[in-house]
C-alpha positions as CSV (number, residue, x, y, z in Angstrom):
1,M,0.0,0.0,0.0
2,T,1.4,3.4,-1.0
3,G,1.1,6.6,0.9
4,P,-0.5,9.8,-0.3
5,I,1.3,11.6,-3.2
6,V,3.0,14.7,-1.9
7,K,2.3,17.7,-4.1
8,M,5.6,19.4,-5.0
9,K,5.9,23.2,-5.0
10,L,8.2,25.7,-6.7
11,S,9.9,26.5,-3.4
12,D,10.9,22.8,-3.0
13,F,13.4,23.2,-5.8
14,K,15.3,26.2,-4.6
15,F,18.8,25.9,-3.2
16,D,21.9,28.0,-2.6
17,Y,25.2,27.4,-4.3
18,P,28.6,29.1,-4.5
19,K,28.7,31.3,-7.6
20,E,32.3,30.3,-8.2
21,L,31.1,26.8,-9.1
22,I,29.4,28.1,-12.2
23,A,31.5,26.7,-15.2
24,K,32.1,29.6,-17.6
25,Y,33.7,27.3,-20.2
26,P,33.5,23.6,-21.0
27,A,36.1,21.2,-19.8
28,E,39.0,20.8,-22.2
29,P,39.1,18.2,-23.6
30,R,35.3,17.7,-23.3
31,D,35.4,14.2,-21.9
32,S,37.7,15.3,-19.0
33,S,34.7,16.5,-17.0
34,R,33.7,14.7,-13.9
35,L,30.8,12.3,-13.7
36,M,28.6,11.8,-10.6
37,V,26.8,8.4,-10.9
38,L,23.6,8.0,-9.0
39,N,22.0,4.6,-8.4
40,S,18.4,5.6,-7.5
41,A,17.5,2.0,-6.5
42,E,20.3,1.6,-4.0
43,R,20.6,5.4,-3.3
44,T,24.4,5.4,-3.8
45,I,26.6,8.1,-5.2
46,E,29.9,7.5,-7.0
47,H,32.4,10.1,-8.1
48,R,33.9,9.2,-11.5
49,Q,35.3,10.8,-14.6
50,F,33.3,11.1,-17.8
51,T,35.6,8.7,-19.6
52,D,34.5,6.0,-17.1
53,I,31.0,6.1,-18.6
54,M,31.7,3.0,-20.7
55,D,32.0,0.9,-17.5
56,Y,28.2,1.1,-17.2
57,Y,27.3,0.0,-20.8
58,G,27.6,-3.1,-23.0
59,D,26.5,-4.7,-26.2
60,G,22.9,-3.7,-27.3
61,D,22.6,-0.7,-25.0
62,V,21.2,2.5,-26.5
63,F,22.1,6.1,-26.1
64,L,19.5,8.6,-27.5
65,V,21.2,11.9,-28.3
66,N,19.8,15.2,-29.5
67,N,21.2,16.2,-32.8
68,T,19.8,19.8,-32.8
69,K,22.2,22.5,-33.9
70,V,22.4,25.9,-32.2
71,F,22.3,28.9,-34.5
72,P,23.5,32.4,-33.7
73,A,20.0,33.6,-32.7
74,R,20.9,37.0,-31.2
75,L,20.8,39.9,-33.7
76,F,21.5,43.6,-33.2
77,G,20.1,46.2,-35.5
78,N,18.5,49.6,-35.6
79,K,15.0,50.9,-35.8
80,E,14.0,52.9,-38.9
81,K,14.0,56.7,-38.7
82,T,15.1,56.9,-35.0
83,G,18.1,54.6,-35.5
84,A,17.5,53.3,-31.9
85,R,19.6,50.1,-31.2
86,I,17.5,47.0,-31.0
87,E,18.2,43.5,-29.9
88,V,16.2,40.8,-31.7
89,F,16.3,37.2,-30.4
90,L,15.2,34.7,-33.0
91,L,13.1,32.0,-31.2
92,R,11.8,29.9,-34.1
93,E,11.1,30.0,-37.8
94,L,7.3,30.0,-38.2
95,N,7.1,29.9,-42.0
96,A,10.2,29.5,-44.2
97,E,8.5,30.5,-47.4
98,S,7.1,33.7,-45.9
99,R,10.2,34.4,-43.9
100,L,8.2,34.7,-40.7
101,W,9.9,34.3,-37.3
102,D,8.8,34.3,-33.7
103,V,11.2,36.7,-31.8
104,I,11.8,38.6,-28.6
105,V,12.8,42.2,-28.9
106,D,14.5,44.6,-26.5
107,P,13.6,47.3,-25.7
108,A,10.1,46.1,-26.5
109,R,8.4,49.4,-25.8
110,K,10.0,50.9,-28.8
111,I,9.0,48.2,-31.3
112,R,5.5,48.4,-32.8
113,I,3.6,46.7,-35.6
114,G,4.8,48.1,-38.9
115,N,8.2,49.1,-37.8
116,K,11.2,48.2,-40.0
117,L,14.4,46.9,-38.4
118,Y,17.7,47.3,-40.2
119,F,20.7,44.9,-39.6
120,E,24.1,44.5,-41.1
121,N,24.6,42.8,-44.5
122,D,21.6,44.7,-45.9
123,L,19.2,42.5,-43.9
124,I,15.8,44.1,-43.2
125,A,12.8,42.9,-41.1
126,E,9.3,44.2,-40.6
127,V,7.3,43.8,-37.4
128,I,4.1,42.0,-38.3
129,D,2.4,41.2,-35.0
130,N,2.7,41.3,-31.2
131,T,2.7,37.9,-29.4
132,T,3.7,38.6,-25.7
133,S,4.9,41.6,-23.8
134,R,8.3,41.3,-25.4
135,G,7.4,38.9,-28.2
136,R,6.9,39.9,-31.8
137,T,6.4,38.2,-35.2
138,I,8.7,39.6,-37.8
139,R,9.1,39.0,-41.6
140,F,12.5,39.3,-43.2
141,V,12.4,41.3,-46.4
142,F,14.7,39.1,-48.4
143,E,14.7,37.8,-52.0
144,G,17.2,35.0,-51.9
145,S,16.9,31.4,-50.8
146,N,16.4,30.2,-47.3
147,E,20.0,29.0,-47.2
148,D,21.1,32.5,-48.2
149,L,19.0,34.0,-45.4
150,Y,20.4,31.5,-42.9
151,R,23.9,32.4,-44.1
152,K,23.3,36.1,-43.5
153,I,21.9,35.4,-40.0
154,D,25.0,33.2,-39.3
155,E,27.3,36.0,-40.4
156,I,25.8,38.7,-38.2
157,G,24.2,36.8,-35.3
158,E,25.7,36.2,-31.9
159,T,25.8,32.8,-30.1
160,P,23.2,32.9,-27.3
161,I,25.2,31.6,-24.4
162,P,23.4,31.5,-21.1
163,P,23.2,35.0,-19.4
164,Y,24.2,33.6,-16.0
165,L,27.7,33.0,-17.3
166,K,28.1,36.8,-17.0
167,R,30.9,37.0,-19.6
168,E,31.2,38.4,-23.1
169,V,30.4,36.2,-26.0
170,E,33.5,35.0,-27.8
171,E,33.9,33.8,-31.4
172,S,35.0,30.4,-30.2
173,D,31.6,30.0,-28.4
174,R,30.1,29.1,-31.8
175,E,32.0,25.8,-31.5
176,R,32.0,25.5,-27.7
177,Y,28.2,25.8,-27.4
178,Q,27.6,22.9,-29.9
179,T,27.6,19.2,-29.4
180,M,29.5,16.7,-31.6
181,F,26.1,15.4,-32.7
182,A,24.8,18.8,-34.0
183,E,23.3,18.4,-37.5
184,E,19.7,19.8,-37.5
185,R,19.7,23.6,-37.3
186,G,17.0,25.1,-35.0
187,A,18.0,25.4,-31.4
188,V,18.6,28.6,-29.4
189,A,20.3,26.7,-26.6
190,A,22.6,23.7,-26.6
191,P,21.4,20.3,-25.3
192,T,24.3,20.4,-22.8
193,A,24.4,16.8,-21.7
194,G,25.8,16.0,-25.1
195,L,28.7,18.5,-24.7
196,H,30.8,15.9,-22.8
197,F,31.0,13.4,-25.7
198,T,34.0,13.2,-28.0
199,P,34.5,11.0,-31.1
200,E,36.9,8.9,-29.0
201,I,34.2,8.3,-26.3
202,V,31.5,7.4,-29.0
203,G,34.0,5.2,-30.8
204,A,34.8,3.3,-27.6
205,L,31.1,2.9,-26.8
206,E,30.4,1.6,-30.3
207,A,33.3,-0.8,-30.1
208,K,31.4,-2.3,-27.1
209,G,28.2,-2.6,-29.2
210,V,26.5,0.4,-27.7
211,K,24.2,2.2,-30.2
212,T,24.1,6.0,-30.4
213,L,20.9,7.1,-32.0
214,P,19.8,10.7,-32.9
215,I,16.5,12.3,-32.2
216,T,15.8,16.0,-32.7
217,L,14.3,18.5,-30.3
218,H,15.0,22.2,-31.1
219,V,15.6,23.7,-27.7
220,G,13.8,27.0,-27.2
221,L,13.9,29.6,-24.5
222,G,10.8,28.1,-23.0
223,T,12.9,25.3,-21.5
224,F,14.6,27.9,-19.3
225,R,11.6,30.3,-18.7
226,P,11.4,30.8,-15.0
227,V,8.5,29.0,-13.2
228,E,6.5,31.9,-11.6
229,V,3.8,29.9,-9.9
230,E,4.2,28.0,-6.6
231,D,1.6,25.4,-7.8
232,L,3.5,23.5,-10.5
233,T,0.4,22.2,-12.1
234,K,-0.3,25.8,-13.3
235,H,3.0,26.2,-15.1
236,R,2.9,25.9,-18.9
237,M,5.9,25.1,-21.1
238,D,6.5,26.7,-24.5
239,S,6.1,24.3,-27.4
240,E,9.3,22.9,-29.0
241,F,9.6,21.0,-32.3
242,F,10.8,17.4,-32.2
243,H,11.4,14.6,-34.7
244,I,11.9,10.9,-34.0
245,T,12.5,8.7,-37.1
246,P,11.0,5.2,-37.5
247,E,14.5,3.6,-37.5
248,V,15.4,5.2,-34.2
249,A,12.1,4.2,-32.6
250,E,12.6,0.6,-33.8
251,Q,16.1,0.4,-32.4
252,A,15.0,1.9,-29.0
253,N,12.0,-0.5,-28.8
254,I,14.3,-3.5,-29.3
255,A,16.4,-2.4,-26.4
256,L,13.3,-1.7,-24.3
257,A,11.9,-5.2,-25.0
258,S,15.2,-6.7,-23.9
259,R,15.7,-7.9,-20.3
260,T,19.4,-7.0,-20.4
261,N,19.7,-3.8,-22.4
262,T,19.1,-0.2,-21.3
263,V,17.9,3.0,-23.0
264,T,19.7,6.1,-21.9
265,A,18.5,9.6,-22.7
266,V,21.3,12.1,-23.1
267,G,19.7,15.2,-21.7
268,T,16.4,16.4,-20.5
269,T,15.5,17.5,-24.1
270,V,15.6,13.9,-25.2
271,V,13.5,12.8,-22.3
272,R,10.8,15.3,-23.2
273,A,10.8,14.3,-26.8
274,V,10.6,10.5,-26.3
275,E,8.1,10.7,-23.4
276,S,5.9,12.9,-25.7
277,S,5.8,10.1,-28.3
278,L,4.3,7.0,-26.8
279,S,2.3,4.3,-28.5
280,A,-0.8,2.8,-26.9
281,S,1.4,0.0,-25.5
282,Y,3.9,2.6,-24.2
283,N,6.6,1.9,-26.8
284,L,8.4,4.7,-28.6
285,K,6.8,5.7,-31.9
286,A,8.1,7.7,-34.8
287,N,6.8,11.2,-34.6
288,R,7.2,14.7,-36.0
289,G,5.5,17.6,-34.1
290,W,5.6,19.9,-31.1
291,T,5.7,19.2,-27.4
292,D,5.0,21.3,-24.4
293,K,5.4,18.4,-22.0
294,F,6.3,19.5,-18.4
295,I,7.8,16.7,-16.3
296,Y,8.0,16.9,-12.5
297,P,7.4,14.6,-9.6
298,E,5.5,12.2,-9.6
299,Y,5.7,11.6,-13.3
300,E,5.8,7.9,-14.5
301,F,8.5,7.3,-17.1
302,H,7.8,4.9,-19.9
303,I,10.8,5.0,-22.3
304,V,13.8,6.4,-20.5
305,E,15.6,3.9,-18.2
306,R,18.7,5.9,-17.5
307,L,19.5,9.6,-17.8
308,L,22.7,11.5,-18.5
309,T,22.4,15.1,-17.6
310,N,24.2,18.2,-16.2
311,F,23.6,20.0,-13.0
312,H,20.7,22.5,-13.3
313,M,19.7,25.9,-12.0
314,P,17.6,26.1,-8.8
315,A,13.8,26.2,-9.4
316,S,14.2,25.2,-13.1
317,T,12.0,22.9,-15.0
318,L,15.2,20.9,-15.8
319,L,15.8,20.3,-12.1
320,M,12.2,19.2,-11.7
321,L,12.5,16.7,-14.5
322,V,15.6,15.0,-13.1
323,S,14.1,15.0,-9.6
324,A,11.1,13.1,-11.1
325,F,13.5,10.6,-12.5
326,A,15.8,10.0,-9.6
327,G,13.5,10.9,-6.7
328,Y,13.2,14.3,-5.2
329,E,15.0,13.7,-1.9
330,F,17.8,11.7,-3.4
331,M,18.3,14.4,-6.1
332,M,18.5,17.1,-3.4
333,E,21.0,15.0,-1.5
334,A,23.1,14.6,-4.7
335,Y,23.1,18.3,-5.3
336,Q,24.4,19.0,-1.8
337,E,27.1,16.4,-2.4
338,A,28.0,18.1,-5.7
339,I,28.4,21.4,-4.0
340,K,30.5,19.9,-1.2
341,E,32.7,18.1,-3.7
342,K,33.0,21.3,-5.9
343,Y,31.5,19.9,-9.1
344,R,31.4,22.4,-11.9
345,L,27.7,23.5,-12.4
346,F,25.2,24.2,-15.1
347,S,25.5,24.3,-19.0
348,F,29.3,24.0,-19.3
349,G,29.7,22.0,-16.0
350,D,30.1,18.4,-15.0
351,A,27.8,15.5,-15.7
352,M,25.5,13.2,-13.8
353,L,24.5,9.7,-14.8
354,I,21.3,8.3,-13.1
355,I,21.0,4.5,-13.4
């Protein structure tokens, strides 16, 4: 007989941490980061190196990785007539043919419907609609192909590294803030659990018979939007595009059906994608669409058996998801242990494997 489900609140996920533990740059080489291994069944914590990850895997096991690619989504331009400097953050492409984009503008009070915005490289955009207090829909006035437009954006855009890093964006961040799996352009933030992998690590895993399978979820700012309600049931996630191919679903389901193999999600974005695409029998199904799935305790997982993740900000939806996976109390214990052992925190920080 189980006891009553305890309703989690926003305040349950707040904690203090030393600011000097925030990793401002990734480990070099990438696979030299530390790895905390949590066994949620036995409630044990091991301190390892990321290169030790192959000790936990064998023939037939599956890693699901996110192959989204971060694009330089932060543009700086000027408003017509007044010349006021404007920041435009590209969130997602709404319609490629019409050049329509969902964006955030700053300062928003100066940007109205009908305004034209001028950027470098002769790129012009017109404000079409208001979406939220700072949100707008813009249309790029551009005659070339989509590839030409993307090339112009890449040339003038800035890599959107997390603001809590409190440092200037550097040219090398274009490579730093990208995983080795990045192929499908569309993310405004990196799926950071994948940052620890190197070709050497993947090659060593594949030599043991471990499959590394790509899914796509284009990470949007909604993943990081602050939760502003104490009652978690009232929080709403922004929608993010995801794609799971039939081949990947088939391979994952073979591992799921096995008594010996495991399916590991590399990152919370992968968790949200696969847990948003369940068949009637709770297998993974091929899918292409949008998800606004919000996972927090006491969510019941159906696809993900293990989770590789980073350490996340207090009160974030990411921390809520990993707490649902490992158990809230055990996760809070692990975070206190990480702080005590001086693990490097957040996007460019160390890794955690929950088995």
